[in-house]
C-alpha positions in Angstrom: -31.2 172.0 -87.1 -33.1 172.0 -90.3 -33.4 168.3 -90.4 -34.7 168.1 -86.9 -37.1 171.1 -87.3 -40.4 170.3 -85.6 -39.1 167.0 -84.0 -39.0 168.6 -80.6 -42.6 169.5 -80.8 -43.5 166.1 -81.9 -41.8 164.5 -79.0 -43.5 167.2 -76.5 -46.9 166.3 -77.8 -46.3 162.5 -77.9 -45.5 162.8 -74.1 -48.4 165.0 -73.5 -50.7 162.4 -75.1 -49.1 159.7 -73.1 -49.5 161.3 -69.7 -52.7 163.2 -70.3 -51.2 166.6 -69.6 -51.3 169.7 -71.6 -47.9 171.4 -71.0 -47.4 175.1 -70.4 -46.6 177.4 -73.2 -42.8 178.1 -73.0 -40.9 181.4 -73.3 -44.1 183.5 -72.9 -44.5 185.9 -69.9 -47.7 187.3 -71.1 -50.0 186.9 -74.1 -49.2 189.0 -77.2 -51.2 192.3 -77.6 -51.4 191.6 -81.3 -53.9 188.7 -80.8 -57.5 189.2 -79.8 -57.7 186.6 -77.1 -61.2 187.2 -76.4 -62.5 186.5 -79.9 -62.1 182.8 -79.8 -61.5 179.8 -77.7 -57.7 179.7 -77.9 -55.4 180.8 -74.9 -52.0 180.3 -73.6 -51.4 177.8 -70.9 -49.4 179.4 -68.1 -49.1 176.1 -66.3 -49.7 172.4 -67.2 -53.3 171.2 -66.9 -55.0 167.8 -67.3 -56.0 166.8 -70.8 -59.7 167.5 -71.3 -62.0 164.4 -71.1 -62.6 162.9 -74.6 -65.6 160.8 -73.9 -63.6 157.6 -74.5 -62.1 158.7 -77.7 -58.4 158.7 -78.1 -56.5 161.9 -77.6 -55.4 163.8 -80.8 -53.2 166.8 -81.5 -51.7 168.7 -84.2 -48.1 169.9 -84.6 -47.0 172.5 -87.1 -43.6 173.5 -88.3 -43.1 176.7 -90.4 -39.5 177.2 -91.6 -38.3 180.6 -92.6 -37.1 179.3 -96.0 -40.8 178.3 -96.8 -41.0 174.7 -95.7 -44.4 174.1 -94.0 -45.4 170.9 -92.4 -48.3 169.6 -90.2 -48.8 166.3 -88.6 -51.7 164.9 -86.6 -50.8 162.6 -83.8 -53.2 160.1 -82.0 -52.9 158.5 -78.8 -51.6 155.1 -78.9 -53.9 152.1 -77.9 -53.3 150.9 -74.4 -51.3 147.8 -73.9 -53.2 145.0 -72.4 -50.4 143.2 -70.8 -47.2 145.3 -70.7 -44.3 145.4 -73.1 -44.4 142.4 -75.5 -46.8 140.7 -73.5 -45.0 140.5 -70.1 -46.1 141.6 -66.7 -44.0 143.6 -64.4 -41.1 141.4 -63.0 -42.0 138.4 -65.3 -39.5 136.9 -67.6 -41.1 136.5 -70.9 -41.4 133.1 -72.6 -40.6 132.5 -76.2 -43.8 130.4 -76.3 -46.2 133.1 -75.2 -47.7 134.9 -78.2 -46.8 138.4 -78.7 -49.5 141.2 -78.9 -48.2 142.4 -82.3 -46.0 140.7 -84.9 -42.4 141.1 -84.3 -39.7 141.7 -87.2 -36.5 139.9 -87.3 -34.3 141.6 -90.0 -31.3 139.5 -91.3 -28.8 140.4 -94.1 -25.7 138.9 -95.6 -23.2 139.5 -98.4 -24.6 136.7 -100.5 -27.7 134.5 -100.8 -25.7 131.5 -99.4 -24.7 133.4 -96.4 -28.2 134.7 -95.8 -29.6 131.2 -95.9 -26.8 130.1 -93.5 -27.8 132.8 -91.0 -31.3 131.7 -91.2 -30.3 128.2 -90.3 -28.2 129.5 -87.4 -31.1 131.4 -86.0 -33.3 128.2 -86.4 -30.9 126.1 -84.5 -30.9 128.8 -81.8 -34.6 128.5 -81.3 -34.5 124.7 -81.5 -31.7 124.3 -78.9 -32.6 127.2 -76.6 -36.6 127.2 -76.4 -36.3 129.8 -73.5 -34.8 132.4 -76.0 -36.7 135.8 -75.8 -38.1 136.7 -79.2 -38.0 140.4 -78.4 -34.4 140.3 -77.4 -33.2 138.4 -80.6 -35.3 140.9 -82.8 -33.8 143.9 -80.9 -30.2 142.6 -81.4 -30.7 141.8 -85.2 -32.1 145.3 -85.7 -29.5 147.2 -83.7 -26.4 145.4 -83.5 -25.6 143.8 -87.0 -24.2 145.4 -90.1 -26.7 145.6 -93.0 -25.6 144.0 -96.3 -27.1 143.8 -99.7 -29.0 140.4 -99.4 -31.9 141.0 -96.9 -34.7 139.3 -95.4 -37.3 140.2 -92.8 -39.2 137.5 -90.8 -42.6 138.6 -89.2 -44.2 136.4 -86.5 -45.9 136.6 -83.1 -44.7 133.4 -81.9 -41.7 130.8 -81.7 -43.4 128.4 -84.2 -44.0 131.1 -86.7 -40.2 132.2 -86.6 -39.2 128.6 -86.9 -41.3 127.9 -89.9 -40.1 131.1 -91.6 -36.4 130.5 -90.7 -36.6 126.9 -92.1 -38.1 128.0 -95.2 -35.6 130.8 -95.7 -32.6 128.4 -94.9 -34.1 126.1 -97.7 -34.4 128.8 -100.2 -38.1 128.5 -100.0 -41.0 131.1 -99.9 -43.0 131.5 -96.9 -45.8 133.8 -96.0 -43.8 135.4 -92.8 -40.6 136.1 -94.9 -40.0 139.1 -97.1 -36.8 138.9 -99.2 -35.0 141.4 -101.3 -31.7 142.5 -102.6 -30.4 146.1 -102.5 -29.7 147.4 -105.9 -29.4 151.1 -105.1 -26.0 152.8 -105.8 -24.7 155.6 -103.9 -24.5 159.1 -105.5 -23.7 162.7 -104.8 -26.4 165.0 -103.5 -25.9 168.8 -103.0 -28.0 170.3 -100.3 -28.9 173.9 -100.4 -30.1 174.8 -97.0 -32.4 177.8 -96.0 -31.8 180.4 -93.5 -30.1 179.4 -90.3 -26.7 178.1 -91.5 -25.1 181.5 -91.8 -22.3 182.8 -89.8 -20.0 185.8 -89.8 -17.1 185.4 -92.2 -18.5 182.6 -94.2 -16.9 182.3 -97.5 -14.1 184.7 -96.7 -11.4 182.0 -96.8 -12.4 180.7 -100.2 -12.6 184.2 -101.6 -9.0 184.6 -100.8 -7.8 181.0 -102.0 -10.2 179.9 -104.8 -10.4 181.8 -108.0 -13.4 179.9 -109.1 -15.3 180.5 -105.9 -14.2 184.2 -106.0 -15.4 184.7 -109.6 -18.8 183.0 -109.0 -19.3 185.4 -105.9 -18.5 188.4 -108.0 -21.0 187.3 -110.6 -23.7 186.7 -107.9 -23.1 190.1 -106.2 -23.6 191.9 -109.7 -26.8 189.9 -110.3 -28.1 190.7 -106.8 -27.0 194.3 -106.4 -29.8 195.8 -108.4 -32.3 194.1 -106.1 -30.7 194.3 -102.8 -29.1 197.8 -102.8 -26.0 196.7 -100.9 -22.7 195.2 -101.7 -22.1 191.5 -101.1 -18.5 191.8 -100.0 -19.4 194.4 -97.6 -22.1 192.3 -96.0 -19.8 189.2 -95.6 -17.3 191.3 -93.8 -19.7 192.4 -91.1 -18.9 191.1 -87.5 -21.0 188.5 -85.8 -22.8 190.9 -83.6 -24.1 193.0 -86.5 -27.8 192.8 -86.7 -27.7 192.2 -90.5 -27.1 188.4 -89.5 -30.6 188.2 -88.3 -32.3 189.8 -91.4 -33.7 187.4 -93.8 -33.6 189.9 -96.7 -29.8 189.9 -96.3 -29.1 186.4 -95.0 -30.9 184.6 -97.7 -29.3 186.3 -100.7 -26.0 185.7 -99.0 -26.6 182.2 -98.6 -27.7 181.8 -102.1 -24.5 183.3 -103.4 -22.3 181.2 -101.2 -24.0 178.1 -102.1 -24.0 178.7 -105.8 -20.4 179.4 -105.7 -19.6 176.3 -103.6 -21.4 174.3 -106.3 -19.3 175.8 -109.0 -16.2 175.1 -106.9 -17.1 171.5 -106.7 -18.0 171.3 -110.3 -14.5 172.7 -111.3 -13.0 169.6 -109.3 -15.0 167.2 -111.5 -17.9 166.5 -109.0 -21.2 166.5 -110.8 -24.2 165.9 -108.3 -26.8 163.2 -109.2 -29.4 165.2 -107.5 -29.8 168.5 -105.5 -32.3 169.5 -102.8 -33.1 172.6 -101.0 
């Protein structure tokens, strides 16, 4: 949920921009009495209404996301330019021709396990376009991007027509440079990252099994409990034993210290197993 926080609002606003409709405010039966609604121009929408006229300017909107753990994000979204001739330059019901120029350059990503294999793949694609001129450029690009495994030796060809792809593929197959081809080799190595989430990942009984089975985890939890007690006024073990319907699981002042203790203790447990993180986030 944390990784996707705010995405729902972005999707909702993109659709509102596209259709020119301001959606109704959800989960609100009546305006909050804590807001002076007469003091400004802001109001709740009880039903969907047409987007106000913008005098020819693109529609714009802001989407904010405020996390309980302190994460704040804001994005401004602008209406996309209208397409002049449908998707990838084709009219409704028309089969696109590979010879037609595309409204925007199209990427063709290719990858292989070696430089030789990468060049060979470029040669195969070049022969495809040569022997089957009716090939739809967008279909090939989609298949390359979604249906192929990604390997370390990589290239991306960028063009808006068949001739541009042929020129780029020919250069790549020959191991030559070309303006429409970007090449690279992945050199990143995988590592271990420990993620310390904010509020929202708690549940009744978390950590109880490890408290009983792992001396390292239990010792760390005792240490955390002793450190937290002067600041919280409650016992860590007692809180972890509370049932799911106890209201403490909705209180940030309780949940966040509990999560901190559990996460620190889990990190020490992993460390005792010889696992050292390359990075930590959260």
